[in-house]
C-alpha positions in Angstrom: -35.8 19.6 10.3 -35.8 23.0 11.6 -37.1 25.7 9.0 -35.9 29.4 9.8 -37.7 32.1 7.7 -37.7 35.9 7.5 -41.3 37.2 7.1 -43.1 40.2 6.5 -45.0 41.6 9.6 -48.2 41.6 7.8 -48.1 37.8 8.3 -48.7 38.6 12.1 -51.1 40.1 14.4 -50.6 43.5 15.8 -48.7 43.0 19.3 -46.2 40.5 17.9 -43.2 42.9 17.7 -43.9 44.1 21.0 -44.1 40.4 22.6 -40.9 39.4 20.7 -39.2 42.6 22.0 -40.4 42.1 25.7 -39.3 38.5 25.6 -36.1 39.2 24.1 -35.0 42.0 26.7 -36.6 40.0 29.5 -33.1 39.0 30.8 -32.6 42.5 32.3 -35.7 44.4 33.6 -33.9 47.7 33.0 -34.5 47.6 29.4 -38.1 46.8 29.8 -38.8 49.7 32.2 -36.9 52.1 29.9 -38.2 51.3 26.7 -41.2 48.9 26.7 -44.4 50.7 26.6 -43.3 53.8 24.6 -40.8 52.6 22.1 -41.7 48.8 21.7 -45.4 49.0 22.1 -46.2 52.5 20.3 -43.1 53.4 18.2 -42.3 50.1 16.8 -45.4 47.6 17.0 -48.3 50.1 16.6 -46.4 52.3 14.1 -45.4 49.3 11.7 -48.5 47.3 12.1 -50.5 50.7 11.1 -48.0 51.5 8.2 -47.4 48.0 6.6 -45.9 49.6 3.3 -43.2 51.0 5.3 -42.7 48.0 7.3 -42.4 46.0 4.2 -39.2 47.8 3.4 -37.4 47.9 7.0 -38.8 45.3 9.4 -39.0 41.5 9.4 -40.0 38.8 11.7 -37.9 35.6 12.1 -39.6 32.3 12.4 -38.6 28.8 13.3 -41.1 26.2 12.1 -43.7 29.1 11.7 -43.1 30.4 15.3 -42.0 34.1 15.8 -38.7 33.8 17.5 -37.1 37.3 16.4 -37.5 40.7 14.9 -35.2 43.3 13.4 -36.0 46.7 12.1 -33.9 49.4 10.5 -34.4 53.1 9.5 -34.0 53.7 5.8 -34.6 57.5 5.7 -31.0 58.4 5.1 -30.5 55.9 2.2 -28.3 55.5 0.2 -25.8 57.0 2.7 -26.7 55.0 5.5 -29.3 52.8 7.3 -29.5 52.4 11.1 -30.4 49.0 12.6 -32.8 49.7 15.7 -34.4 46.8 17.6 -32.7 43.6 17.0 -33.8 40.6 19.2 -34.2 36.9 19.6 -36.4 35.5 22.4 -34.4 33.8 25.1 -35.2 30.3 24.5 -33.5 30.6 21.0 -30.4 32.6 21.9 -27.3 30.9 21.6 -28.2 29.0 18.5 -26.8 31.4 15.8 -30.4 32.8 14.9 -29.5 36.2 15.9 -26.6 36.1 13.6 -28.5 34.7 10.7 -31.4 37.2 11.4 -28.7 40.1 11.4 -27.0 38.8 8.2 -30.4 38.8 6.5 -30.9 42.4 7.6 -27.4 43.4 6.2 -28.2 41.6 2.9 -31.7 43.6 2.6 -30.2 46.9 3.7 -27.5 46.4 1.0 -29.8 45.6 -1.6 -31.6 48.8 -0.9 -28.5 50.7 -1.7 -26.8 51.6 1.7 -23.2 52.5 1.8 -23.0 52.1 5.4 -25.0 50.4 8.0 -24.9 51.6 11.6 -25.9 50.0 15.0 -25.4 50.6 18.5 -25.5 48.6 21.7 -24.8 49.0 25.4 -21.2 48.2 26.5 -22.3 45.4 28.9 -24.1 43.4 26.1 -21.1 41.3 25.2 -23.0 38.7 23.2 -24.6 41.4 21.1 -21.2 43.2 20.6 -19.6 39.9 19.6 -22.3 39.1 16.9 -22.0 42.6 15.4 -18.3 42.2 15.1 -18.5 38.6 13.8 -20.3 39.8 10.7 -18.0 42.7 10.1 -19.3 45.7 11.9 -16.3 47.8 13.3 -16.7 50.0 16.4 -16.7 53.8 15.6 -17.2 55.4 19.0 -18.5 55.3 22.5 -20.8 57.7 24.2 -22.0 57.9 27.8 -25.5 56.6 28.3 -28.4 59.0 28.5 -29.9 57.0 31.3 -27.7 56.3 34.4 -28.8 52.8 35.0 -27.3 51.8 31.6 -23.6 51.3 30.6 -22.0 53.4 28.0 -23.0 53.0 24.3 -20.9 51.5 21.7 -21.6 52.4 17.9 -20.6 50.3 15.1 -20.5 50.5 11.3 -20.5 48.2 8.5 -19.2 49.6 5.3 -20.3 48.3 1.9 -17.0 48.7 0.0 
């Protein structure tokens, strides 16, 4: 039987977050070109592995039978007013099985336990599966903004209210 777990990153080697994000976004090279080296490797992977005490509060890696299949992270600096989900991805061979939704629900639970009144997330207009997943767990669209990079569609912003 498949066993899905949500683990602290300290259980993994440096580079694991980068590899998951690289695979999760491999369906569209625009994302890799725009974000990979700077944001994924340096701002996410290196930062969190170098600051494990911070990572313990706002990042986890999703595993299936001990294999890393996903990662989600959020910015807790504005708690308790809000937390903002940043990178959230599942590697391609596991997409479409509900693991992304389970990962997101676990993140929401952890963020709410930290006292957040609101959770925010954004995605690109063309990422229909991500939009459906956010809406399916209770996120509501709050606004749209033009993309800062002309190769991308507009951004959609969502909020989840802890009522």
